[in-house]
C-alpha positions in Angstrom: -11.3 -51.7 48.5 -14.3 -50.9 46.5 -13.3 -47.1 46.3 -9.9 -48.0 44.9 -11.4 -50.2 42.3 -13.9 -47.6 41.4 -11.1 -45.1 40.9 -9.1 -47.6 38.8 -12.2 -48.4 36.7 -12.9 -44.7 36.2 -9.3 -44.1 35.1 -9.4 -47.0 32.8 -12.7 -45.8 31.3 -11.2 -42.4 30.8 -8.1 -43.7 29.0 -10.3 -46.0 26.8 -12.5 -43.0 25.9 -9.5 -40.9 25.0 -8.0 -43.7 22.9 -11.3 -44.2 20.9 -11.2 -43.0 17.3 -14.4 -41.1 17.8 -12.9 -39.0 20.6 -9.7 -38.4 18.5 -11.7 -37.3 15.5 -13.8 -34.9 17.6 -10.7 -33.6 19.3 -9.0 -33.2 16.1 -12.0 -31.5 14.5 -12.1 -28.9 17.4 -8.4 -28.2 16.9 -8.8 -27.8 13.2 -11.7 -25.4 13.8 -9.6 -23.4 16.2 -6.6 -23.3 13.8 -8.9 -22.3 10.9 -10.3 -19.4 13.0 -6.8 -18.3 14.0 -5.7 -18.4 10.4 -8.8 -16.5 9.2 -8.0 -13.8 11.7 -4.4 -13.7 10.9 -5.2 -13.3 7.1 -7.7 -10.5 7.8 -5.1 -8.7 9.9 -2.4 -9.1 7.1 -5.0 -7.9 4.6 -5.8 -4.8 6.6 -2.2 -4.1 7.0 -1.3 -4.5 3.4 -4.4 -2.4 2.5 -3.2 0.4 4.8 0.3 0.1 3.3 -1.0 0.2 -0.1 -3.0 3.3 0.5 0.1 5.0 2.1 2.1 4.1 -1.0 -0.7 5.3 -3.3 -0.7 8.6 -1.6 3.0 8.9 -1.8 2.9 8.1 -5.5 0.2 10.6 -6.0 2.1 13.3 -4.4 5.1 12.7 -6.7 2.9 12.5 -9.7 3.9 15.4 -12.1 0.3 16.2 -12.8 -0.3 16.6 -9.1 2.4 19.1 -8.9 0.9 21.0 -11.9 -2.4 20.9 -10.0 -0.7 23.0 -7.3 0.0 25.8 -9.8 3.2 24.9 -11.2 4.0 24.4 -14.9 6.5 22.4 -17.2 8.0 24.6 -19.9 9.6 22.9 -22.9 11.3 24.3 -25.9 10.3 23.7 -29.6 12.3 20.3 -29.6 10.5 19.2 -26.5 13.3 19.6 -24.1 12.4 20.7 -20.6 13.5 24.5 -20.0 15.1 24.7 -16.6 16.8 28.0 -17.1 16.0 31.3 -18.8 19.5 30.9 -20.6 18.0 28.0 -22.6 15.6 30.2 -24.6 16.0 33.5 -26.5 13.3 36.2 -27.1 11.2 35.1 -30.0 11.6 31.2 -29.3 8.4 29.2 -29.2 7.8 27.3 -26.0 5.1 24.9 -24.7 3.7 25.5 -21.2 2.1 22.3 -19.8 -0.4 23.0 -17.0 -2.7 20.7 -15.0 -5.5 20.9 -17.5 -3.8 21.5 -20.8 -0.9 23.1 -22.7 -0.2 26.6 -23.9 1.7 27.6 -27.1 3.8 30.7 -26.2 6.6 32.9 -27.6 9.3 34.3 -25.4 9.1 38.1 -25.4 12.0 38.8 -23.1 14.3 37.1 -20.6 14.7 38.4 -17.0 17.4 36.7 -15.1 17.0 36.8 -11.3 19.9 37.2 -8.9 20.1 35.4 -5.5 18.5 38.4 -3.5 15.6 39.1 -6.1 
């Protein structure tokens, strides 16, 4: 009988301990610490993913930047009114044009037009 009473006493002591405000505060504090750490890790992970996404978008944006295209050796040609020249048919010999390069602009005059055929 003493063993049964000891088991009952230990079980009662355990239930009382778990019901105590101090035990509940300690347990809740530990849970809060664990949740805080999980939240911190999740935020760091989200930040890393967003940073990688930002860098990818920045790279795409840079590749579409007209000045980046000019840096690869292309030029933007405009007529005297500032309209982009897309075809040799838009200008005549003697017309003034602006040639925009990656590091500046050239003022030029059309000397002649040479139209290319598909197989040229």
